[in-house]
C-alpha positions in Angstrom: 7.0 -18.9 12.6 7.0 -20.2 9.0 9.7 -18.3 7.1 8.4 -16.6 3.9 10.0 -18.1 0.8 10.2 -17.9 -3.0 6.9 -19.9 -3.3 5.2 -17.1 -1.3 6.6 -14.5 -3.8 5.5 -16.6 -6.7 2.0 -16.8 -5.3 2.0 -13.1 -4.8 3.1 -12.5 -8.4 0.3 -14.8 -9.7 -2.3 -13.0 -7.6 -1.0 -9.6 -8.7 -1.6 -10.5 -12.3 -5.1 -11.9 -11.6 -6.5 -11.7 -8.0 -9.4 -13.9 -9.1 -7.1 -16.8 -10.2 -8.4 -20.1 -8.8 -6.2 -21.7 -6.1 -6.1 -24.8 -8.2 -4.4 -22.9 -11.0 -1.9 -21.3 -8.6 -1.3 -24.8 -7.1 -0.4 -26.2 -10.5 2.0 -23.3 -11.2 3.9 -23.5 -7.8 3.7 -27.3 -7.3 1.5 -27.3 -4.2 -2.0 -28.6 -3.4 -4.9 -26.1 -3.5 -5.4 -26.3 0.3 -1.7 -25.5 0.8 -2.0 -22.5 -1.5 -5.1 -21.4 0.5 -3.1 -21.7 3.8 -0.3 -19.6 2.4 -2.6 -16.9 1.1 -4.4 -16.8 4.5 -1.0 -16.5 6.3 0.1 -13.7 3.9 -3.2 -11.9 4.7 -2.8 -12.5 8.5 0.7 -10.9 8.3 -0.6 -7.9 6.4 1.4 -8.6 3.3 -1.8 -9.1 1.3 -4.1 -6.2 2.5 -6.9 -6.9 0.1 -7.9 -8.0 -3.4 -8.7 -5.1 -5.6 -10.4 -4.5 -8.9 -8.4 -2.9 -11.8 -10.8 -0.7 -13.7 -10.0 1.0 -17.0 -11.4 4.4 -15.8 -10.9 6.0 -19.3 -13.9 4.0 -20.4 -16.0 5.2 -17.5 -15.0 8.8 -17.0 -14.4 11.7 -19.2 -11.5 14.0 -18.6 -8.0 14.8 -19.9 -5.4 12.4 -18.5 -2.5 14.4 -17.0 0.4 13.9 -14.6 0.2 16.7 -12.1 3.2 17.6 -9.8 2.3 19.8 -6.9 4.6 21.8 -4.7 2.9 22.3 -1.4 3.3 25.7 0.2 5.3 25.6 3.5 3.1 25.9 6.5 -0.3 25.7 4.6 -1.4 22.1 5.1 0.4 18.9 5.7 1.1 16.7 2.7 -1.3 13.9 3.9 -4.3 16.2 4.0 -3.6 17.6 0.5 -3.2 14.0 -0.7 -6.5 13.1 0.9 -8.3 16.0 -0.7 -6.9 15.0 -4.1 -8.1 11.4 -3.7 -11.6 12.7 -2.6 -12.1 14.7 -5.8 -12.9 11.6 -7.8 -10.7 12.8 -10.6 -7.4 11.4 -9.1 -6.5 7.8 -9.6 -3.0 7.6 -8.0 -1.0 10.0 -5.8 2.7 9.6 -5.1 4.8 11.6 -2.5 8.4 12.4 -3.6 11.4 12.7 -1.2 11.1 16.5 -1.5 7.5 16.2 -0.2 5.9 17.1 -3.6 2.9 15.2 -4.7 2.7 13.6 -8.1 -0.9 12.6 -9.2 -2.4 10.9 -12.1 -5.5 13.0 -12.8 -8.3 12.8 -15.3 -8.9 16.6 -15.2 -12.6 17.3 -15.7 -11.7 19.9 -18.4 -8.5 21.3 -19.9 -8.3 24.0 -17.3 -6.2 22.3 -14.7 -5.3 25.6 -13.0 -9.0 26.3 -12.6 -9.7 22.8 -11.3 -6.8 23.3 -8.7 -8.2 26.7 -7.7 -11.6 25.1 -7.1 -10.1 22.3 -5.1 -7.6 24.1 -2.9 -7.3 27.5 -1.2 -4.9 29.9 -2.9 -2.2 29.5 -0.2 -2.1 25.6 -0.3 -0.2 25.1 -3.6 3.1 27.0 -4.2 3.6 25.8 -7.7 2.4 23.0 -10.1 3.5 21.4 -13.3 1.2 19.6 -15.7 2.2 16.9 -18.2 -0.3 15.8 -20.8 -0.5 12.0 -21.0 -1.2 9.9 -24.1 -1.8 6.8 -21.9 -1.2 5.1 -18.6 -0.3 1.5 -17.9 -0.1 -0.1 -14.5 1.9 -3.3 -14.0 2.5 -4.2 -10.4 5.3 -6.7 -9.9 6.8 -8.4 -6.9 9.8 -9.9 -8.8 13.1 -9.3 -7.2 11.6 -8.3 -3.8 12.4 -9.8 -0.5 10.2 -9.9 2.6 11.2 -7.4 5.3 9.0 -7.9 8.4 10.0 -5.5 11.2 10.1 -6.5 14.9 7.4 -4.6 16.8 9.7 -4.2 19.8 13.1 -3.3 18.5 12.6 -2.5 14.8 15.1 -5.2 13.6 14.3 -7.3 10.6 12.4 -10.5 11.4 14.0 -13.6 9.9 13.5 -17.4 10.3 14.4 -17.1 14.0 11.5 -14.7 14.6 8.2 -15.3 16.3 4.7 -13.9 16.0 2.0 -13.3 18.6 -1.6 -12.2 18.5 -2.4 -9.7 21.2 -5.9 -8.4 21.6 -6.7 -9.5 18.1 -3.7 -7.8 16.4 -0.8 -9.8 15.0 2.7 -8.6 15.9 6.1 -9.9 14.5 9.2 -10.2 16.7 12.8 -10.9 15.8 13.3 -13.1 18.8 11.4 -14.6 21.8 13.0 -12.0 24.2 11.6 -9.1 22.2 8.2 -10.8 22.2 8.4 -11.2 26.0 9.4 -7.5 26.5 6.6 -6.3 24.2 4.0 -8.4 26.0 5.2 -7.1 29.4 5.0 -3.5 28.3 1.6 -4.1 26.7 0.3 -5.5 30.0 1.7 -2.6 32.0 0.0 -0.1 29.6 -3.3 -2.1 29.9 -3.1 -2.0 33.7 -2.4 1.7 33.6 -5.4 2.3 31.4 -7.8 0.4 33.7 
């Protein structure tokens, strides 16, 4: 397994700033050939580090609404946090949702009107939200950065960090990472047993 290195991080940073950047430009910046950059990007995609190439839209130019930061305290026993998060994202007014360590949700919302409480009441049942806090925003900037990060692949068998000694295997079309060949063997044996039991 090729160990991920600083060049991979540099490629990620360049793609983060502009996902449409030509591989020839990236190659010039990192000192590789365009085909070598293409191979590295393909490997990062295969490992799931790059999940997709997205479009960054200035929604303020496309949609009306008041930009607010909304902190929601979810009522105990009402709905799980993931379903509330999904409902928020489905409204079309929410651009980002973050989950805090206390299981509160913080969302960047372009509220359809200045009545955020009314918008929440129309979106959720009364017992879903315990409390909320609204902060009016004057602007929002998004600047993703991979600087200072290290790769931390996890072994599919034991959960340890995968380093340069690790291996990878494609099983039924899915790519799995392992910290050592013995973990790969154990995982494959368990997988075969489960497959036999399912047949």
